[in-house]
C-alpha positions in Angstrom: 11.5 24.9 10.7 10.9 26.3 14.1 12.8 24.3 16.7 10.7 26.0 19.5 7.6 24.4 18.1 8.6 20.9 19.2 7.3 19.0 16.3 8.1 15.4 16.9 9.1 13.0 14.2 7.9 9.4 14.7 9.8 7.3 12.3 8.6 3.8 11.2 12.0 2.1 10.7 10.8 -1.5 10.7 12.8 -2.3 7.4 16.0 -0.6 8.5 17.9 -3.9 9.2 16.6 -5.5 6.0 19.2 -4.0 3.8 20.5 -6.4 1.1 24.0 -5.0 1.6 25.9 -4.2 4.8 25.1 -0.5 4.3 22.1 0.0 6.6 20.1 3.2 6.2 20.8 5.7 8.8 18.3 6.0 11.7 16.6 9.4 12.2 17.7 8.9 15.7 21.4 9.3 14.7 20.4 12.5 12.9 18.5 14.0 15.8 19.9 17.1 17.6 20.8 16.0 21.1 20.3 19.4 22.5 16.7 19.5 21.2 15.8 15.8 20.3 12.6 15.3 18.4 12.8 11.8 17.0 11.0 8.6 18.1 12.1 5.7 16.0 9.9 2.5 16.0 11.2 -1.0 15.0 9.7 -4.4 15.0 11.0 -8.1 15.5 8.1 -9.3 13.2 10.0 -8.3 10.3 13.3 -9.9 11.5 12.0 -13.1 13.1 8.6 -13.8 11.8 5.3 -12.2 10.9 2.7 -12.1 13.7 5.5 -11.6 16.3 4.1 -8.5 18.1 7.1 -7.1 19.9 9.4 -4.2 18.9 11.4 -1.4 20.3 11.8 2.4 20.3 14.9 4.4 19.9 14.7 7.8 21.2 16.6 10.4 23.4 17.0 9.6 27.2 14.5 12.4 28.1 11.7 11.0 25.9 12.4 7.5 27.1 12.1 8.4 30.8 8.7 9.8 30.1 7.7 6.6 28.2 9.1 4.3 30.9 6.9 6.1 33.4 3.8 5.2 31.6 1.4 3.1 33.9 0.7 0.4 31.4 4.3 -0.7 31.4 4.4 -1.2 35.2 0.9 -2.9 35.5 2.0 -6.1 33.7 5.8 -6.0 33.5 5.8 -4.7 30.0 3.7 -4.9 26.9 4.6 -8.5 26.1 6.8 -10.0 28.7 6.8 -13.7 27.6 7.7 -12.9 23.9 10.3 -10.4 25.3 11.9 -13.1 27.4 12.3 -15.3 24.4 13.8 -12.6 22.3 16.2 -11.7 25.2 17.4 -15.3 25.0 17.9 -15.1 21.3 20.1 -12.0 21.8 21.9 -13.7 24.5 22.9 -16.7 22.5 23.7 -14.8 19.4 20.9 -16.2 17.3 19.5 -12.8 16.2 22.5 -11.8 14.0 22.4 -15.2 12.2 18.6 -15.0 11.7 18.7 -11.4 10.5 21.4 -12.4 7.8 19.3 -15.3 6.7 16.1 -13.3 6.5 18.0 -10.5 4.5 19.5 -13.1 2.1 16.1 -14.8 1.5 14.5 -11.3 0.8 17.2 -10.5 -1.6 16.5 -13.7 -3.4 12.9 -13.2 -3.4 13.5 -9.6 -4.7 15.6 -10.7 -7.5 12.9 -13.3 -8.6 10.3 -10.5 -8.3 12.3 -8.1 -10.5 12.9 -11.0 -13.1 9.2 -11.7 -13.2 8.3 -8.1 -13.7 10.8 -7.9 -16.7 9.7 -11.3 -18.1 6.0 -11.0 -17.7 4.7 -7.6 -16.9 6.9 -5.6 -19.2 6.2 -8.0 -22.1 2.5 -8.1 -21.3 2.4 -4.3 -21.5 4.3 -4.2 -24.7 3.8 -1.2 -26.8 1.0 0.2 -24.6 3.5 2.1 -22.5 6.4 1.9 -20.2 6.6 0.0 -16.9 8.7 1.7 -14.3 9.8 0.1 -11.1 12.6 0.6 -8.6 15.0 -2.2 -7.8 14.8 -2.5 -4.0 18.0 -2.3 -2.0 16.2 -4.0 1.1 12.9 -5.0 2.6 10.2 -6.9 0.6 8.3 -4.4 -1.4 8.7 -3.0 -5.0 6.9 0.0 -6.3 5.7 -0.7 -9.8 4.1 2.0 -12.1 2.0 0.8 -14.8 1.1 3.0 -17.9 -2.0 5.1 -17.4 -4.0 2.9 -19.7 -4.0 0.1 -17.0 -6.2 0.1 -14.0 -4.2 -1.7 -11.3 -7.3 -2.7 -9.3 -8.9 -4.4 -12.3 -5.7 -6.1 -13.1 -5.5 -7.3 -9.5 -8.5 -9.6 -10.1 -6.8 -11.3 -13.1 -3.5 -11.4 -11.2 -5.2 -13.3 -8.1 -6.7 -15.9 -10.6 -3.0 -16.6 -11.6 -1.5 -16.7 -8.0 -0.2 -13.2 -7.9 -1.1 -10.6 -5.5 -0.1 -7.0 -4.9 -1.4 -3.8 -3.2 -3.1 -1.8 -5.9 -2.6 1.9 -5.5 -3.1 5.2 -7.1 -0.6 7.8 -7.7 -1.5 11.5 -7.9 -1.8 12.7 -11.6 
């Protein structure tokens, strides 16, 4: 690692506050070296308040923030999304945000538990002796990575799954 190279880390931390416990993951901003800061951490209200809400925030060192705040597009319209920003500001001021984030976290935890139960009950049983299904039990957010045995093609199974009301992102892992 060459600190003089000024390689920046842009961290997509949109799931950071969706932990199922009160132990939230540490932000890369907290790990940054203040004497040579390189992290820009991005977050979003859409994961906390509702999909489609296109407003977020950036956490970074003051010297980077000053450069960003001097960007012409911020000055031309009062911000990127002033109306939504005003609503969210009001939600912070009346204490609604903490309550809402806790509700969302608990709902995602409930959904996660149901998803893991379904994987155990249906996917593992369906695979049977053709191999082992591996998956992580998430500690937050709303995704679960499932690895099927090599004899299965996740993209072909997706067609069958959709006919049964189930959807997922089919991916391939390097072999």
